[in-house]
C-alpha positions as CSV (number, residue, x, y, z in Angstrom):
1,M,95.3,135.9,47.9
2,A,94.2,132.9,50.1
3,I,90.7,134.4,50.9
4,L,88.7,135.2,47.8
5,S,85.4,137.0,47.8
6,K,82.3,135.2,46.3
7,E,82.7,137.2,43.1
8,E,86.4,136.5,42.8
9,A,85.9,132.8,43.3
10,Q,83.0,132.7,40.9
11,A,85.1,134.4,38.2
12,I,87.9,131.8,38.4
13,L,85.5,128.9,38.5
14,K,83.7,130.1,35.4
15,K,87.0,130.5,33.6
16,V,88.1,126.9,34.4
17,L,84.7,125.5,33.3
18,S,85.1,127.3,30.0
19,Y,88.1,125.1,29.2
20,A,86.3,121.8,29.9
21,K,85.4,119.4,27.1
22,A,84.1,116.5,29.2
23,D,80.5,115.4,29.4
24,A,80.4,116.9,33.0
25,C,82.8,118.9,35.0
26,E,82.9,120.1,38.6
27,V,85.5,122.5,40.0
28,S,86.2,123.3,43.6
29,L,88.3,126.3,44.8
30,N,89.3,126.5,48.5
31,G,91.6,128.7,50.5
32,S,92.6,129.4,54.1
33,D,94.6,132.0,56.0
34,G,95.6,131.8,59.7
35,G,98.1,131.7,62.4
36,N,99.1,129.7,65.5
37,I,101.2,129.6,68.6
38,R,102.4,126.4,70.3
39,Y,103.8,126.4,73.8
40,A,105.2,123.9,76.3
41,R,106.8,123.9,79.7
42,N,105.5,127.5,80.1
43,A,107.4,128.8,77.1
44,V,106.4,129.5,73.4
45,S,108.0,126.9,71.2
46,T,106.7,127.8,67.7
47,A,104.6,130.5,66.1
48,G,103.5,130.7,62.5
49,Q,101.3,132.2,59.8
50,I,100.1,130.2,56.7
51,D,97.9,130.8,53.7
52,V,97.1,128.3,51.1
53,M,94.7,128.0,48.1
54,S,94.0,125.1,45.8
55,L,91.8,124.3,42.9
56,G,90.4,120.8,42.0
57,V,88.9,119.7,38.8
58,S,86.7,116.5,38.4
59,A,86.0,115.7,34.7
60,T,83.6,112.9,33.7
61,F,83.0,111.1,30.4
62,G,80.0,108.8,30.8
63,K,80.7,107.3,34.3
64,K,84.5,107.6,34.1
65,T,85.9,110.5,36.3
66,G,89.3,111.9,36.7
67,T,90.5,114.4,39.2
68,A,93.4,116.8,39.2
69,T,94.5,119.6,41.6
70,I,96.7,122.7,41.3
71,N,97.7,125.7,43.2
72,E,98.7,128.0,40.3
73,F,96.1,130.2,38.8
74,D,97.4,131.7,35.6
75,D,95.4,130.8,32.5
76,A,98.0,128.3,31.2
77,S,98.0,126.4,34.5
78,L,94.2,126.4,34.7
79,Q,94.0,124.9,31.2
80,K,96.6,122.4,32.1
81,V,94.7,121.1,35.2
82,V,91.5,120.7,33.2
83,K,93.3,118.8,30.5
84,R,95.0,116.5,33.0
85,A,91.7,115.7,34.7
86,E,90.2,114.8,31.4
87,E,93.1,112.6,30.5
88,L,92.8,110.8,33.8
89,A,89.0,110.3,33.2
90,M,89.7,108.5,29.9
91,L,92.0,106.1,31.8
92,A,89.7,105.5,34.7
93,P,87.3,102.6,35.2
94,E,83.5,103.3,35.3
95,N,82.1,104.3,38.6
96,P,78.9,102.2,39.2
97,E,77.8,104.7,41.8
98,Y,78.4,107.8,39.8
99,M,75.8,110.5,40.2
100,P,75.4,113.3,37.6
101,P,76.0,116.9,38.7
102,L,73.3,118.8,40.5
103,G,71.7,121.8,38.8
104,P,71.4,125.2,40.5
105,Q,70.4,125.1,44.2
106,T,69.3,127.7,46.7
107,F,71.2,128.1,49.9
108,A,70.6,130.1,53.0
109,E,73.2,132.7,53.9
110,S,75.5,131.1,56.6
111,L,76.6,132.6,59.9
112,T,80.1,131.1,59.9
113,F,82.1,134.3,59.3
114,N,83.2,136.7,62.0
115,A,85.2,139.8,61.0
116,K,86.9,140.1,64.4
117,T,88.2,136.5,64.2
118,A,89.3,137.1,60.7
119,A,91.3,140.2,61.8
120,M,93.3,138.3,64.5
121,S,97.0,139.3,64.4
122,P,100.2,137.8,65.9
123,D,99.9,140.3,68.7
124,T,96.3,139.1,69.5
125,R,97.5,135.5,69.7
126,A,100.5,136.5,71.8
127,D,98.2,138.3,74.3
128,M,95.9,135.3,74.6
129,V,98.7,132.9,75.2
130,A,100.3,135.2,77.7
131,K,97.1,135.1,79.8
132,S,97.2,131.3,79.8
133,L,100.9,131.3,80.8
134,S,100.2,133.7,83.6
135,V,97.8,131.2,85.1
136,S,100.1,128.2,84.9
137,K,103.1,130.2,86.4
138,A,101.0,131.7,89.2
139,A,99.7,128.2,90.1
140,D,103.3,126.7,89.9
141,L,102.2,124.4,87.1
142,E,103.6,123.6,83.7
143,A,101.5,124.3,80.6
144,A,101.5,122.9,77.1
145,G,99.0,124.4,74.7
146,F,98.0,125.4,71.2
147,L,96.1,128.4,69.9
148,E,95.1,128.7,66.3
149,N,92.9,130.9,64.2
150,T,91.8,130.2,60.6
151,T,89.7,132.1,58.0
152,R,88.7,130.0,55.0
153,F,86.5,129.9,52.0
154,N,85.1,127.0,50.0
155,S,83.4,127.2,46.7
156,I,82.2,124.8,44.0
157,M,80.8,125.2,40.5
158,N,79.7,122.6,37.9
159,S,78.8,122.4,34.2
160,K,75.1,122.2,35.1
161,G,75.0,125.6,36.7
162,L,75.5,124.9,40.4
163,F,77.5,127.4,42.3
164,A,78.1,127.5,46.1
165,Y,80.3,129.6,48.2
166,N,81.0,129.8,52.0
167,K,83.4,131.9,54.1
168,S,84.1,130.9,57.7
169,T,86.3,131.7,60.7
170,N,87.4,129.6,63.6
171,V,89.6,130.1,66.7
172,S,90.6,127.1,68.7
173,F,92.5,126.7,72.0
174,S,93.6,123.8,74.1
175,V,95.9,123.5,77.0
176,T,97.2,120.8,79.4
177,M,98.5,121.9,82.8
178,R,100.4,119.5,85.1
179,N,102.0,119.9,88.5
180,K,105.8,119.6,88.5
181,Q,105.6,116.3,90.3
182,G,103.6,114.8,87.4
183,T,100.8,113.6,89.7
184,G,98.0,116.1,88.7
185,S,96.7,117.1,85.3
186,G,94.0,119.4,83.9
187,Y,92.9,120.0,80.3
188,V,90.5,122.2,78.3
189,D,89.7,122.3,74.6
190,Q,87.4,124.9,73.0
191,D,86.7,126.5,69.7
192,F,84.4,129.2,68.4
193,N,83.7,131.1,65.2
194,N,83.6,134.3,67.2
195,L,86.8,135.5,68.9
196,D,84.8,137.4,71.6
197,K,83.6,134.1,73.0
198,M,87.1,132.7,73.5
199,D,88.5,133.4,77.0
200,T,91.9,131.8,77.3
201,L,92.3,133.2,80.9
202,A,89.1,131.6,82.2
203,L,89.7,128.3,80.4
204,S,93.3,128.1,81.7
205,K,92.0,128.7,85.3
206,I,89.8,125.6,84.8
207,A,92.7,123.5,83.6
208,A,94.8,124.8,86.5
209,S,92.1,123.9,89.0
210,K,91.8,120.4,87.6
211,A,95.6,120.0,87.7
212,N,96.0,121.0,91.3
213,G,92.8,119.2,92.4
214,S,93.7,115.9,90.8
215,A,97.0,115.4,92.6
216,G,97.2,112.6,95.1
217,A,94.5,110.5,93.4
218,K,93.2,107.5,95.3
219,A,92.4,104.1,93.7
220,I,88.8,102.8,94.0
221,E,87.4,99.6,92.6
222,P,86.2,99.4,89.0
223,G,82.6,98.6,88.4
224,K,79.3,100.3,87.5
225,Y,78.9,103.9,88.8
226,T,76.7,106.9,88.4
227,V,78.8,109.4,86.5
228,I,78.6,113.1,85.8
229,L,80.1,113.7,82.3
230,E,81.4,117.1,81.6
231,P,80.3,118.3,78.1
232,L,83.8,117.5,76.7
233,A,83.5,113.9,78.0
234,A,80.0,113.6,76.7
235,S,81.0,114.9,73.3
236,D,83.9,112.3,73.2
237,M,81.3,109.5,73.5
238,L,78.6,110.9,71.2
239,G,80.9,111.7,68.3
240,N,81.2,107.9,67.6
241,M,77.4,107.6,67.8
242,F,76.6,110.4,65.3
243,R,78.6,108.6,62.6
244,G,76.1,105.7,62.9
245,F,73.2,107.9,61.6
246,D,74.1,106.9,58.0
247,A,71.4,105.1,56.1
248,R,73.6,103.0,53.9
249,S,75.6,101.5,56.8
250,A,72.4,100.8,58.6
251,D,70.8,99.2,55.5
252,E,73.9,97.1,54.9
253,G,74.0,95.8,58.5
254,R,77.1,97.7,59.5
255,S,76.0,99.9,62.3
256,F,74.0,100.1,65.6
257,M,71.1,101.4,63.5
258,S,70.9,98.0,61.7
259,K,68.1,95.6,62.6
260,K,68.8,91.9,63.0
261,G,67.4,90.1,60.0
262,G,67.5,93.2,57.8
263,G,66.1,96.8,57.8
264,T,66.9,99.7,60.1
265,R,65.9,100.8,63.5
266,L,64.5,104.1,62.2
267,G,61.5,105.1,64.2
268,E,62.4,103.0,67.2
269,Q,62.9,104.4,70.7
270,L,66.6,103.7,71.3
271,F,67.2,106.3,74.0
272,S,65.6,107.8,77.1
273,E,62.7,110.1,76.4
274,N,64.7,113.2,77.5
275,V,67.1,112.7,74.6
276,N,66.6,115.2,71.7
277,I,69.2,115.8,69.1
278,Y,69.0,118.0,66.0
279,S,71.4,119.8,63.6
280,D,71.0,123.4,62.5
281,P,73.7,125.2,60.4
282,L,71.9,128.5,61.3
283,N,72.2,128.0,65.1
284,P,74.2,131.1,66.1
285,E,76.1,129.2,68.8
286,V,77.3,126.4,66.4
287,P,76.9,127.8,62.8
288,G,77.9,125.7,59.9
289,S,77.9,125.7,56.1
290,T,74.5,125.7,54.5
291,W,75.6,123.3,51.7
292,N,77.7,120.1,51.7
293,G,80.4,118.8,49.4
294,D,77.9,117.5,46.8
295,G,76.2,120.9,46.6
296,L,73.1,119.8,48.5
297,P,71.4,122.4,50.8
298,V,71.9,121.7,54.5
299,T,68.9,122.6,56.7
300,K,67.7,122.0,60.2
301,T,67.1,118.3,60.8
302,Q,65.7,116.4,63.8
303,W,67.7,113.2,64.3
304,V,66.4,112.1,67.7
305,Q,63.1,113.2,69.2
306,N,62.1,112.0,72.7
307,G,64.5,109.1,72.3
308,V,63.2,108.0,68.9
309,V,65.4,108.1,65.9
310,K,63.5,110.2,63.4
311,N,65.9,110.5,60.4
312,L,69.0,108.9,58.8
313,S,71.4,110.6,56.5
314,Y,71.2,109.7,52.8
315,S,73.9,110.3,50.2
316,R,72.7,111.2,46.7
317,Y,73.5,107.7,45.5
318,W,71.9,105.8,48.3
319,A,68.8,108.0,48.2
320,S,68.5,107.1,44.5
321,Q,68.7,103.4,45.4
322,K,66.0,103.7,48.1
323,N,63.8,106.2,46.2
324,V,64.0,108.8,48.9
325,Q,65.3,112.4,49.0
326,P,69.0,112.9,49.9
327,L,69.6,114.1,53.4
328,P,73.1,115.4,54.3
329,F,74.4,115.2,57.8
330,S,75.5,118.4,59.5
331,R,78.2,118.9,62.1
332,S,76.2,121.7,63.7
333,L,74.7,119.4,66.3
334,V,72.6,120.3,69.3
335,M,71.6,118.0,72.1
336,E,68.9,119.6,74.1
337,G,69.3,119.7,77.9
338,G,67.9,121.3,80.9
339,T,68.7,124.4,82.9
340,Q,71.0,122.8,85.6
341,S,74.6,123.6,85.8
342,L,77.4,121.0,86.2
343,E,77.5,122.0,89.8
344,D,73.8,121.3,90.2
345,L,74.2,117.8,88.8
346,I,77.1,117.2,91.2
347,K,74.9,118.4,94.2
348,S,72.1,116.0,93.2
349,T,74.4,113.0,93.3
350,E,74.7,110.8,96.4
351,K,77.6,108.7,95.2
352,G,79.3,108.9,91.8
353,I,82.2,109.9,89.7
354,L,82.9,113.2,87.8
355,V,84.7,112.6,84.4
356,T,86.5,115.6,82.8
357,R,87.3,113.9,79.5
358,F,87.9,110.6,77.8
359,W,91.0,109.7,75.8
360,Y,92.1,107.1,73.3
361,I,88.6,105.9,72.5
362,R,88.4,102.8,70.3
363,M,85.6,100.8,68.8
364,V,85.0,97.3,70.2
365,D,81.8,96.4,68.4
366,P,80.3,98.6,65.7
367,Q,76.9,96.9,65.8
368,T,76.3,97.7,69.5
369,L,78.6,100.7,69.4
370,L,80.6,99.3,72.3
371,L,83.5,101.6,73.0
372,T,86.6,101.4,75.2
373,G,88.9,104.1,76.4
374,L,90.4,105.9,79.4
375,T,89.4,108.8,81.7
376,R,92.0,111.5,81.9
377,D,93.0,114.9,83.2
378,G,90.9,115.0,86.3
379,T,88.5,112.3,87.6
380,F,86.9,112.8,91.0
381,Y,84.8,110.9,93.5
382,I,81.4,112.4,94.5
383,E,79.7,111.8,97.8
384,N,76.6,113.5,99.3
385,G,76.6,116.1,96.5
386,E,80.3,117.1,97.0
387,I,83.6,116.3,95.3
388,K,85.4,114.4,98.0
389,F,88.8,113.5,96.4
390,P,90.5,112.8,93.1
391,I,90.6,109.2,92.0
392,K,92.9,107.2,89.7
393,N,91.8,107.0,86.1
394,F,89.8,104.1,84.7
395,R,89.4,102.2,81.5
396,F,85.8,102.1,80.5
397,N,83.7,99.7,78.3
398,E,80.4,101.4,77.4
399,S,78.1,102.1,74.5
400,P,76.7,105.6,73.9
401,V,73.4,103.8,73.1
402,I,73.3,102.3,76.6
403,M,74.6,105.5,78.1
404,L,71.7,107.5,76.6
405,N,69.3,104.9,77.9
406,N,70.6,105.5,81.4
407,V,70.3,109.3,81.4
408,E,69.1,110.6,84.8
409,A,69.5,114.3,84.2
410,L,70.9,116.7,81.6
411,G,72.3,120.1,82.3
412,K,72.5,123.3,80.2
413,P,74.2,122.7,76.8
414,V,77.4,124.4,76.1
415,R,79.6,124.6,72.9
416,T,82.0,121.7,72.7
417,G,83.8,121.4,69.4
418,S,81.2,121.9,66.6
419,G,78.2,121.0,68.8
420,L,76.1,122.1,71.7
421,I,76.3,119.3,74.3
422,P,74.9,119.3,77.9
423,P,76.7,117.9,81.0
424,M,75.1,114.5,81.7
425,K,74.2,112.4,84.8
426,I,74.3,108.7,83.8
427,R,73.6,105.7,85.9
428,D,75.4,102.3,85.7
429,F,78.4,103.5,83.6
430,T,80.9,100.6,83.3
431,F,84.5,101.1,84.4
432,S,86.4,97.8,83.7
433,S,89.9,98.4,85.2
434,L,92.2,101.0,86.7
435,S,94.7,103.1,84.6
436,D,98.0,104.7,85.6
437,A,97.4,107.6,83.2
438,I,97.4,111.1,84.8
């Protein structure tokens, strides 16, 4: 029962709303169904299958809102959860930022569902993990990984006639491989909507190569270096920057998009001219929902063009305060790049460092977006266009804003998490100290 069709979800939501007596009411109905396998030291440790479904009711009198949730769907339970939400609303304080429900909206049909991914079975997962384990055993490494697939649906309806429904699938895989001496480590992390794109064998071979190749790392002095960031490492850095594209935090002086003395840096060139970032829920490589939690349509949006910030994200409330149209942010992010491969970027580098991934990233200064963290799972020294030897890991202190000002070259974007991110060649990246992490 965890995955309902659009019509089945709509029927339940209509029934719930028929019980409502509040001035305004919004109901959400969500469910998921999926399975997973976890393994460590080259052996499966756990495997499971889980399906869940829940319904939430937000009832509002004036500007007072109460919310209640339930996972029972008989008529008596549905009436009970509505009554409970309305009782809580009467006890709640007024919300000064309350926004009335939206009326009916038009949404494009999303591309987030894949039937083959939804049909994954325990046997499918077992075969995929077996391929990964065959790589670690053949390379005399120890692997610890996690494979998970999920099918889910999300739906909302309110008393003003809004209805939205989305069904999606996802398969994710990550594995760490280490040599038995504990001196070399490799890691990969990938997810897709489409099962056909997930190759656990190829990904595990990459992790194994990094594990064997990073053994015997040498220490070199910290400092400023030209770096080649693999897409995973680049994504680790950029994720913190994307959260700064919020208009309210910029207007209130709380982000790197805030201008000293007031106002925002919208329209300023903050990055190199070759930096272009947009989101598009209908991009087939990184599809996303075409509506957000408020029921607003999500469409293609240009965030950065030729290094200039073109848009900031506005919630409904903040848009009303600034007399602009709301603009939701989308996780389906694309950073445009070139045609070069990671190997091409390495070949073009006289001296530099290849970074596989960053780990334990923490914010140092939100207004400059200065971050600190560690390299991990394979860091290598480059000389005359070739990887010469593995090096000990570093702690870094760097801002993605500065990083994107120092872009020398961008490779071909690849899917990393929910975005398309290119490998990057960056000059003057700051490593502040050595780390004993593997």
